[in-house]
N, C-alpha and C positions, 0 to 999 in steps of 0.2 A: 567616137564618143569620148567625152571628157571624163577623166577618172573622178569619182567622188572623193571628198576630202576625208571621209571617215577612215580611221586606222582600224583595220580588222584584225590586227595581230594580238591585241590584248583586250578582248571583249568577253563578258560573261552574260549568260542568259539564265533566267529563272524558269525552269521547266516543271516546277513542282505541281502544277495543276494537271499534268498528264495522268491518264489512268494507268495504274500499276497492278499487275497480276503476278502472284507467285504460283508456280506449277511444281508440284511435288509428286512423289510416287515412283515405284520401281519401273514403270513403263513410260516415264515422262519423255525420255529421249526418242524412243520409237514413235510415241504418240505425236510429239511436236514435229518430228520430221515428216509425218504424214499430213500435217496441217499447213506448213509454211513452205515458201519457195526457196529458202536458203538452207544451208546445211547447219543444223543446230549444233553439230559437233565442233564447229568452228567458233562457237561462243565460249568464253571463258570468264574467269573472275576478273580479268583485266582487259577484256576486249568484248565489245558488243557487236553483234551482227545486225544488219538491217534486212527485213523480210516482209513479205506480203502473205496474207491469207486470202484465198480465192474461193469462188463458187465453182461448181462443176464445169461451167463454161469458160473458166479462166478469168472472170471479171473480179474486180477488187471487192473484198469484204473488210479488209483491214490493212493498215500499213503500220509496222511496229519495229521496235528494237528489242533485242534479247541478250542477256548475259547471265552467267551462273553465279550463284551464291551458295557455297557448301553443297548440300544435296537438293538444290532446287534451281529452277530458272526464274528469273525476273523479267517480265515483259513490261514495256511501257509504250503507250500509244497516245494519239491525240485525244484530248479530253472529250471531244464529241463522240468518241466510241465508248464512253463509259456505260451507256445503257445496253450495249449490244455485244461487246467483245467477249465478255465472259460466257454469255449464253451461246455465242457462236462456237466457241471452243468446246464447251460442255456438251453440245449437241452430238459430238462425235466420240465422246467418252462412253463406250458401251461395256465391254468386259475388261477395260484397262484399269490397271492400278495407277490411277492418276487423280490428283486433287487439284482444283483450281480455286485460289483464294484471292479476293479483292484486297489488295494491300495499298490502295491509293492513299489512304489517310496516314499510313505508317511512315512514308518516306518523303523527303525533300530531294529534288534533283536540280542540279545546276550544270550548265555546259560552258566550257571554256574554249576559246580559240587562241592559238598560239602554242609555242613549244614549251613555255615555262609552266611548270606545275607548282602551285603554291604549297607552302607548308601550313596546313590548317590543323589546329589541335582538335582532338576529339576522335570519336569513332566514325570515320568516314571511309568511303571506298572510292578509288579513282579508276575509271574505266575508259580506255581509248574508244573513240567513236567518231563517225563522220556524219554530222547532221546538216551542215551548212556549206559543204563543198571542201573548204580547207580542213585538214585534220584537227581534231580537238579531243577534249576529255570530258567525260561526265563525272560529276561528284555526287555520290549518293550518301545521304546521311539520314538519321532519324528526323521525323517531322519537327520534334521539339528543338532541333539544332538549326532550323531554318534561318532565323535572324542572325545567329552567330556566324554561320557560314557566309551569308550574304555580306555581313559586315567585314569579315576577313578578306573576301574577294574584292570588295570595293577599295581596299587599300592599294591594290596593285593593278586592278583591271577596271575597265569602264563598263557600266551596266548597259546592255543593249535591251531596251524595253520591247514591247510587242510591235510597235511601229518600226523601230530599228530592225528587229528580227525579220519582219515581213519584207522590208526593202532588201535586206541582205539576201534572203533566200530567193527572191525574184531575180536579183542580179546574178545569182549563182545557178539559176535554172532548176532550183530544188522544188519538186511538186509537194503540195500540202493537201492533207485530207480535207475534204469539203470544197476544195477549189479545183485543183488538177486531178485529185484522186477521188473518184466517186464510184458507185456500183456499176457504172456503165463503161469503165475504163479497164483495159488490160495492161498489166505492168509494163510490158515492152513499149506500149504506145506512150507511156509517161517517162521514157528514158531510164527505167529502173533495172534494165537487164544486167548491167555490170555491177550494180550495187546490191541487188536483192535476189538474184536468181542463180542457183547452182544447177547446172545441167547434168552433173555427174552423180548427184545424190539419188536416193530411192524415190519411189512414187509419192505424190502428194495430190490433194484435191486440186483440180484444174490443170494438172501437168500436161495432159494431152493437147490442150489448146496452145500452151506455151511452146511445147516441142514442135508442134506443127508450124507455128509462126517462125521458129528458128530455121526449120528446114526449108521453108518457102522463101524466107528473107523478105517477106512482104507484110505490111500492116496497112490498114485502111486509113489511119490518121496518125499524126505524130505531134508530140509536144514541141513547140518551137518558140524561139525568141522573136519578138517583133519590136521594131523601132519606128516611132512616128517621124515621117519625113519632113513635116512642117512644124514639128514641136507642138502639135495639138494633143491634149491628153486623151488617152484611151479610157474606156469604162468597162468593168467586168460585165459580161453578158453580151457585148457587141458581137454581131455576126460578121463573118469574113466572106468576101466575095473576090473573085479575080478582078483586077483593076478595070478591065473593059466590060465587066458584067454588073456594074453597080445598079443599073436600072432593073435588073432581074430580081432584086430582093424586096420589091414592093410588098409590104406586110398584108396588103389586101388580096394578093394572089394566093391560091392554094399552096400549102406548105410543100407538097410534092413537086410543084412547078418552080419553086424558088431555087436558084442556083447557088445555094450556100455551100461554102467549102470549109467552114470551121467556125470557131468562136473564141472570144477572149475569156480567160479565166482569172487572171490577176494583173494588176497594173501598178506602176510606181514611177516616180520621177527620180532619175539617177544622174547625178551631176547636172548637166544642162540638157538632158534628153528625157523624153517621155518613152517609157518602155513597157512591154507587156509580155506575158506568157499566154499561149493559146494553142489549141489543137487545130491543125491544118491538114486537110485531106491529101492523100497520096496524089502526086502529080503537080501539086501546087506548093509543096514545102521545101524545094531546094533553096539553099542560101542565095539571096539576091532577088528572089521572086517578089514582085510588087503586088500588093493586095490593097483592098479597102476594108476598113472596119466601119460598120454601119449600125446605128442604134435604131430602136423602134420609133424614136421621135425624129429621125431623119438626119441626125448628126453623122458626119463622115470624116474618117481619118485616113489619110494616105499612109501606108505602112510598107515596110520591107522585112522579109524574113532574114534573120541573122543567126549565127551560131550561138549555142549555149555552152558554157556560161557566157554572159555578155562580156565582150573583150573591150579593154580600155587602152 
């Protein structure tokens, strides 16, 4: 693959639309450790951890970042979780001294890539985090500081808008809520094991499934990188079949008879290549495996499984 020309060393992202929750109360540490896959004690005022909230079967209910602020935890998650995340956590507050407040409108969040930390005047907090692959920093400020912070960042950094951020996170193999991360996915299938799961912490909802998968070393499907062999664009929702099985995916056949082995979740053009993220069934996801991506309208793309992140 040819490397894209974009310089990822000095980019900033506006994440202010993400849902933000403040968790307080004397039992907040024990409570959150029983809800998320990572160790809440590793979060601090200068470091955010990444974690998932699961159901009892180990499937995703939320993907989030957490850091501390004085006597509270601040959670941020994809804006699509705004209607459900607070209710999901409060469902398990029984006799706990825990309060969960929606603080979405209170804060602006920006993310920076690169080692340089800008000197921004005002009451801001800088927290190390890893959202796009390379190490970076979050800048949290009051919502009324949004335009000021954005203006200061624009002096030394290039703004990476939603399209830019989408391409970058696909190139880095970073799963996104609503695309790769859905209620049907288990975190280890989305390559979140190293980023989001602490196997040494105490019990949490869904832990039994996660521990069982670690012990067996097996998973039914895996998030993979795919490259178009003839530079034909992919499309989200395309179904994947083994290269020799393309005739078996006739949409008129009963679903249980179709030999589908996965599906495309996200697509991008990177440099001079068409790339995609997708889930591929066990046995068909080793690097170098040739597949075909097929649409309901009959479009077909020859593809090859490659390592994530996409290497240049």
